[in-house]
C-alpha atoms as one frame of an Amber mdcrd trajectory, in Angstrom:
protein
 -69.875 -50.918 181.828 -71.394 -49.274 178.712 -72.102 -45.680 177.913 -74.421
 -44.610 175.141 -74.774 -41.047 174.036 -77.475 -40.052 171.506 -77.493 -36.965
 169.244 -79.323 -35.804 166.151 -82.770 -35.041 167.471 -84.586 -31.810 166.710
 -87.809 -30.289 165.257 -88.778 -31.073 161.892 -91.776 -30.457 159.733 -94.045
 -33.482 158.710 -92.686 -35.256 155.876 -89.164 -34.284 156.662 -85.950 -36.339
 157.778 -83.591 -36.703 160.662 -80.822 -38.979 161.303 -80.156 -40.166 164.974
 -76.656 -41.105 166.095 -75.670 -43.365 169.040 -72.213 -43.427 170.163 -71.251
 -46.357 172.407 -68.137 -46.532 174.649 -66.890 -48.688 177.469 -67.091 -52.504
 177.200 -68.267 -52.335 173.653 -66.680 -55.633 172.674 -69.700 -57.408 174.628
 -72.269 -55.480 172.808 -74.124 -57.537 169.956 -77.731 -56.182 169.672 -78.143
 -52.249 169.782 -81.659 -50.763 169.285 -83.628 -47.577 169.262 -86.610 -47.057
 171.592 -88.769 -44.276 171.875 -91.250 -42.842 174.421 -93.910 -40.262 173.740
 -95.618 -38.184 176.519 -98.173 -40.215 178.355 -97.095 -43.561 176.540 -94.967
 -46.653 177.509 -91.154 -46.847 175.773 -91.428 -48.933 172.593 -89.101 -50.556
 170.356 -88.580 -48.720 166.932 -85.514 -50.821 165.491 -82.702 -52.957 166.376
 -79.567 -54.358 164.689 -77.307 -57.253 165.631 -73.318 -56.916 165.074 -73.658
 -59.097 162.045 -76.372 -56.508 160.539 -79.679 -58.399 161.095 -82.223 -55.754
 161.573 -85.681 -55.600 163.194 -88.218 -52.922 162.974 -91.456 -51.945 164.507
 -94.514 -51.922 162.036 -94.745 -48.184 162.550 -91.023 -47.996 161.465 -90.902
 -50.423 158.411 -90.719 -48.444 155.152 -89.668 -45.155 156.447 -86.835 -45.643
 159.105 -83.475 -47.488 158.457 -81.190 -48.686 161.267 -77.637 -49.250 160.440
 -74.304 -49.834 162.425 -70.685 -48.963 162.064 -68.843 -51.504 164.230 -65.593
 -49.568 163.561 -66.950 -46.398 164.904 -68.970 -47.979 167.811 -71.905 -46.125
 166.370 -75.696 -47.135 165.526 -77.842 -44.735 163.402 -81.283 -44.343 162.711
 -82.256 -42.648 159.470 -86.086 -41.547 159.702 -87.746 -40.170 156.663 -91.277
 -39.234 155.870 -91.635 -38.193 159.679 -95.151 -37.772 161.085 -96.423 -35.979
 164.035 -97.026 -39.265 165.739 -93.278 -39.968 165.711 -92.831 -37.167 168.111
 -91.017 -38.839 170.997 -87.743 -39.018 173.030 -85.612 -41.535 171.390 -83.286
 -43.794 173.460 -80.262 -45.915 172.178 -80.463 -49.462 173.808 -77.841 -52.158
 174.419 -78.505 -55.248 176.518 -75.424 -56.742 177.814 -75.293 -60.199 179.758
 -78.092 -59.513 182.423 -78.060 -55.614 182.202 -79.689 -53.204 179.641 -77.994
 -49.871 178.959 -79.891 -46.699 178.021 -78.490 -43.506 176.485 -79.803 -40.064
 178.025 -82.319 -39.953 175.079 -82.773 -37.166 172.338 -85.959 -35.376 171.465
 -87.575 -35.528 168.132 -90.542 -33.245 167.298 -92.520 -33.505 164.197 -94.507
 -30.385 164.002 -95.441 -27.643 161.216
């Protein structure tokens, strides 16, 4: 079992920044890839960025150049630094960890970009 808890969401003006954090607990030794997904109202959940235990990253086109995913394996945490936020970044952001045949999700954290 893996538990994921996100934090760091909130309301920010366009052009602003936020840093999301995801804390993992449980069978964390089995986690290789961790990712951030988001789901806007009326839209499907989509990948934002992912990172392997070795630090290899992958970004959605919408995140490239603005978002940075990072990971602290010693603290069992993954972060998403979001800069130059746009209203279209408004969504619930979820932490994700596929392990064996299961996919674990956090409860989500709301990010709202609005003036």
